[in-house]
C-alpha positions in Angstrom: -0.5 0.3 -0.2 1.4 3.4 -1.1 1.7 5.5 2.0 0.5 9.2 1.7 2.6 12.1 2.7 1.1 15.7 3.9 2.3 18.4 1.6 2.4 22.5 2.6 0.4 24.7 0.1 4.1 25.9 -1.2 4.9 22.2 -2.3 1.8 21.8 -3.7 2.1 24.7 -6.0 5.1 23.2 -7.1 3.8 19.9 -8.3 0.7 21.5 -9.6 -1.1 23.8 -12.2 -1.6 26.9 -10.3 -4.6 29.4 -12.0 -3.1 32.7 -11.1 -6.1 34.6 -11.9 -10.0 34.6 -12.0 -10.2 35.3 -15.4 -8.2 32.7 -16.7 -10.2 30.1 -14.3 -13.6 31.7 -15.5 -12.1 30.9 -19.1 -11.2 27.6 -18.5 -14.7 26.1 -16.6 -16.8 28.5 -18.6 -20.3 29.5 -17.5 -23.3 27.7 -16.2 -25.1 30.9 -15.8 -25.9 34.0 -17.8 -26.6 37.4 -15.8 -30.2 37.1 -15.2 -29.8 41.2 -15.7 -28.4 41.4 -19.6 -30.7 38.1 -20.2 -34.4 40.1 -19.5 -32.6 43.1 -21.2 -31.4 41.4 -24.7 -35.0 39.9 -24.7 -36.7 43.3 -23.9 -34.5 44.4 -26.6 -35.5 41.6 -28.8 -38.9 41.9 -28.6 -39.6 45.0 -29.6 -42.2 46.8 -27.3 -44.1 43.9 -26.8 -42.8 43.3 -23.4 -40.7 45.1 -20.7 -38.4 44.7 -18.3 -40.5 44.1 -15.2 -42.6 41.3 -17.3 -39.6 39.3 -17.8 -38.7 39.7 -14.1 -41.7 39.3 -12.5 -41.9 35.6 -14.9 -38.9 34.5 -13.9 -39.7 34.9 -10.4 -43.0 33.6 -10.3 -42.1 30.7 -12.4 -38.5 29.7 -12.4 -38.4 31.1 -8.7 -35.2 33.3 -9.6 -34.6 36.2 -7.2 -34.3 38.8 -9.8 -34.1 41.9 -8.0 -31.0 41.5 -6.7 -27.7 43.0 -8.5 -25.9 39.4 -8.6 -27.9 36.1 -9.9 -28.0 34.0 -12.8 -30.1 32.2 -15.0 -29.4 28.2 -16.1 -28.7 27.8 -19.3 -31.3 25.4 -19.9 -33.8 28.3 -18.7 -33.1 30.5 -21.6 -35.8 29.1 -23.9 -38.2 29.3 -21.0 -37.6 32.8 -20.2 -37.4 34.0 -24.1 -41.0 32.3 -24.0 -42.2 34.0 -21.9 -42.1 36.9 -24.6 -42.8 35.4 -27.2 -39.7 34.4 -28.5 -37.9 30.8 -29.3 -34.6 30.0 -28.4 -32.0 27.8 -29.5 -28.6 26.9 -29.5 -26.3 27.2 -31.8 -22.5 26.0 -32.4 -20.4 27.3 -34.6 -19.5 30.7 -36.2 -23.0 32.0 -37.2 -24.1 32.8 -40.3 -25.7 36.1 -39.9 -25.9 39.2 -42.7 -24.7 42.7 -42.1 -27.6 43.1 -39.8 -26.5 40.9 -37.5 -29.3 38.5 -38.3 -29.2 35.1 -39.6 -30.0 34.3 -43.0 -33.4 33.5 -41.8 -34.0 36.6 -40.5 -33.8 35.5 -36.9 -31.4 38.0 -34.2 -28.8 36.1 -32.5 -28.1 36.4 -29.1 -24.2 36.1 -28.1 -22.5 35.0 -24.4 -19.4 36.1 -23.1 -17.4 35.2 -19.7 -18.7 38.2 -17.5 -16.9 40.1 -14.5 -19.1 38.7 -12.2 -18.5 34.6 -12.4 -21.6 34.3 -14.6 -21.7 34.7 -18.0 -22.6 38.0 -20.0 -25.6 38.5 -22.7 -25.5 40.4 -25.7 -27.1 41.0 -29.2 -25.4 40.5 -32.7 -25.3 43.2 -35.1 -22.9 42.3 -37.7 -19.7 40.6 -39.1 -16.7 42.0 -39.9 -14.4 40.7 -42.8 -12.2 39.3 -40.6 -15.0 36.9 -38.8 -15.4 38.9 -35.8 -18.8 39.3 -34.4 -19.9 42.8 -33.8 -22.8 43.2 -30.8 -25.1 45.7 -28.9 -25.4 45.2 -25.7 -28.5 46.2 -24.2 -27.3 46.3 -20.4 -24.9 48.8 -20.9 -26.0 51.0 -24.0 -22.6 50.2 -25.6 -21.3 48.2 -29.1 -18.3 46.3 -29.3 -16.7 43.6 -31.2 -15.8 39.7 -30.2 -13.3 37.7 -32.1 -14.8 34.7 -33.9 -14.5 32.2 -31.3 -14.1 34.5 -28.3 -17.5 33.6 -26.5 -19.0 30.8 -24.6 -22.5 30.4 -26.4 -24.6 31.6 -29.2 -28.5 31.4 -29.2 -31.0 32.0 -32.4 -34.1 34.1 -31.2 -37.1 34.1 -33.2 -40.6 34.4 -32.8 -42.8 31.3 -31.3 
């Protein structure tokens, strides 16, 4: 039988790979949740004037048990389609580089929501607005009201969002 020995944290550090930053850890593990605030704002943006933030917030709380009043918290990935459906949206995960036109919609006219690792450990949701010749994706962030761009593949999830 192999005898086990105690190691100090310093000794363990020398023998094991140490992840120095929280950002590297998030990239390695990926998000299991998407921040509820940005999901609500993305769906509210995509459904136009049909619904509002409060409707999504209240429905998520009543039907799924989320506490959406706090500033921290996330929506489980498997609930994204439920939350979208509350506003009359279909939400389907997509793998690979999305085939989007210059306005960020699919060839069928559907919108694309993109998630990427956020600062609080949850993923962050934005809406794709176009694609650049180099393959990077332009997006609009309904949470901050700002636009940005992500390199091809520098995201954790893509979701085709259409009408039910």
